[in-house]
C-alpha positions in Angstrom: 0.0 0.0 0.0 2.8 2.4 1.0 4.7 1.6 -2.2 1.6 2.2 -4.3 1.1 5.6 -2.6 4.8 6.5 -3.3 4.3 5.5 -6.9 1.2 7.7 -7.2 3.1 10.6 -5.6 6.0 10.1 -8.1 3.6 10.1 -11.1 1.9 13.3 -9.8 5.3 15.0 -9.3 6.4 14.0 -12.8 3.4 15.6 -14.3 3.2 18.4 -11.7 -0.5 17.5 -11.2 -0.8 18.1 -7.4 -2.1 21.6 -8.0 -4.5 20.5 -10.7 -6.0 17.8 -8.4 -6.4 20.4 -5.5 -8.1 22.9 -7.8 -10.4 20.2 -9.3 -11.3 19.0 -5.8 -12.3 22.6 -4.7 -13.9 23.7 -7.9 -16.1 20.6 -8.4 -16.8 20.3 -4.7 -17.9 23.9 -4.7 -20.1 23.2 -7.8 -21.6 20.2 -6.1 -22.4 22.0 -2.9 -23.8 25.1 -4.6 -25.9 23.0 -7.0 -27.4 21.0 -4.1 -28.1 24.3 -2.2 -29.8 25.7 -5.3 -32.0 22.7 -5.8 -32.9 22.4 -2.1 -33.7 26.2 -1.8 -35.8 25.9 -5.0 -37.8 23.0 -3.7 -38.2 24.7 -0.3 -40.0 27.6 -2.1 -42.7 25.2 -3.4 -44.9 23.5 -0.9 -46.2 20.8 -3.3 -43.1 18.8 -4.0 -42.7 15.7 -1.9 -39.4 14.8 -0.2 -39.0 11.9 -2.6 -39.2 14.3 -5.6 -36.6 16.5 -4.0 -34.3 13.6 -3.3 -34.6 12.3 -6.9 -33.8 15.8 -8.3 -30.7 16.0 -6.0 -29.6 12.5 -6.8 -30.0 13.1 -10.6 -27.9 16.3 -10.3 -25.3 14.6 -8.2 -24.9 11.7 -10.6 -24.7 14.2 -13.6 -22.0 16.3 -11.8 -20.0 13.2 -10.9 -20.1 11.7 -14.5 -19.4 15.1 -16.0 -16.4 15.6 -13.6 -15.0 12.1 -14.3 -15.4 12.2 -18.1 -14.4 15.8 -18.7 -11.3 15.6 -16.5 -10.2 12.3 -18.0 -10.6 13.4 -21.6 -8.8 16.7 -21.1 -6.0 15.5 -18.9 -5.4 12.4 -21.1 -5.1 14.6 -24.2 -2.8 17.1 -22.4 -0.5 14.5 -20.9 -0.3 12.5 -24.1 0.7 15.6 -26.0 3.4 16.3 -23.4 4.7 12.8 -23.6 4.9 13.0 -27.5 6.7 16.3 -27.2 9.2 14.7 -24.7 9.7 11.7 -27.0 10.4 14.0 -29.9 13.0 15.8 -27.9 14.6 12.7 -26.5 14.3 10.7 -29.8 13.1 7.6 -27.9 9.9 5.8 -27.1 8.9 6.6 -23.5 5.8 4.4 -23.1 7.5 2.1 -20.6 9.1 4.8 -18.5 7.7 6.7 -15.5 6.7 9.5 -17.9 4.7 7.0 -19.9 3.1 5.6 -16.8 2.2 9.1 -15.7 0.6 9.8 -19.0 -1.6 6.7 -18.6 -2.5 6.9 -14.9 -2.5 10.6 -13.8 -5.6 11.3 -16.0 -7.4 8.6 -14.0 -6.4 10.0 -10.7 -7.4 13.5 -11.7 -10.7 12.3 -13.1 -11.5 10.4 -9.8 -10.9 13.5 -7.7 -12.9 15.6 -10.2 -15.8 13.3 -10.2 -15.8 12.1 -6.5 -15.6 15.5 -4.9 -19.0 16.7 -6.0 -20.4 13.2 -5.5 -19.3 12.9 -1.8 -20.1 16.5 -0.9 -23.6 16.3 -2.5 -24.3 13.0 -0.7 -23.4 14.6 2.6 -25.8 17.5 1.9 -28.7 15.3 0.9 -28.2 12.8 3.8 -30.8 14.6 6.0 -33.4 14.2 3.2 -32.8 10.5 3.1 -33.0 10.2 6.9 -36.3 12.1 7.0 -37.7 10.1 4.1 -36.7 6.9 6.0 -38.7 8.1 9.0 -36.0 9.5 11.3 -36.9 12.5 13.3 -34.6 15.5 12.8 -34.2 18.5 15.1 -34.8 20.9 12.2 -36.8 20.4 8.9 -34.8 18.3 6.5 -34.5 20.9 3.7 -33.2 23.5 6.2 -30.8 20.9 7.6 -29.5 20.1 4.1 -29.1 23.8 3.4 -27.1 24.3 6.6 -24.9 21.4 5.7 -24.4 22.8 2.2 -23.4 26.3 3.6 -21.1 24.7 6.2 -19.3 22.7 3.5 -19.0 25.8 1.3 -17.5 27.7 4.3 -15.0 24.9 4.9 -14.0 24.8 1.2 -13.3 28.6 1.6 -11.2 27.9 4.7 -9.3 25.3 2.7 -8.7 27.8 -0.1 -7.5 30.4 2.5 -5.0 27.9 3.9 -3.7 27.1 0.4 -3.4 30.7 -0.7 -2.0 31.9 2.7 -4.7 34.4 3.3 -7.0 34.7 6.3 -9.0 31.5 6.6 -11.9 33.4 8.1 -12.1 36.0 5.2 -11.8 33.2 2.6 -14.5 31.1 4.4 -16.8 34.1 4.6 -16.2 35.0 1.0 -17.4 31.6 -0.2 -20.3 31.7 2.3 -21.3 35.1 0.8 -21.4 33.5 -2.6 -23.9 30.9 -1.2 -26.0 33.7 0.3 -26.1 35.6 -2.9 -27.2 32.4 -4.7 -30.0 31.9 -2.2 -31.1 35.6 -2.6 -31.1 35.3 -6.4 -33.2 32.1 -6.3 -35.7 33.8 -4.0 -35.7 36.9 -6.2 -36.3 35.1 -9.5 -38.6 32.3 -8.3 -42.3 32.3 -9.0 -44.4 32.3 -5.9 
């Protein structure tokens, strides 16, 4: 297991993909959280939709975000790393398919795609967990849509904290900035929704 992790770390270093993976995690995680928040707030404005309909809409969006993240990242990263490998082969005048660079061109797009697809999936599933619990008959302290919204905003705040840590700026300011984006989103949904 440790040797596998070291191998993955080596392949990421060769391609300088650590930053890309971190960005994809944050960007798609943020997309997942904000999308779930938007759906949940939209459904909370209408009193006719059942919890099952809300869950199905959230699950549909979650799966679409995950598949989109997986496929788009794999296709784009595979093309970029293949191009880089061909350029390196042309410079070195040797086939590099069986070298660490060749392995990186094959495996790093998969790692990047997994992070890009799994980040919105995991974050979205955490957000809609209260809806599943309520639908299964569990009693929650607050209404399930409100609880899901609170979880979404909390995760968005923590993504902001993570960005603040990465960029070396105040974690609080960074967290509040992303939280403000979620509040603006909620405001716009209320503003443009039909009563």
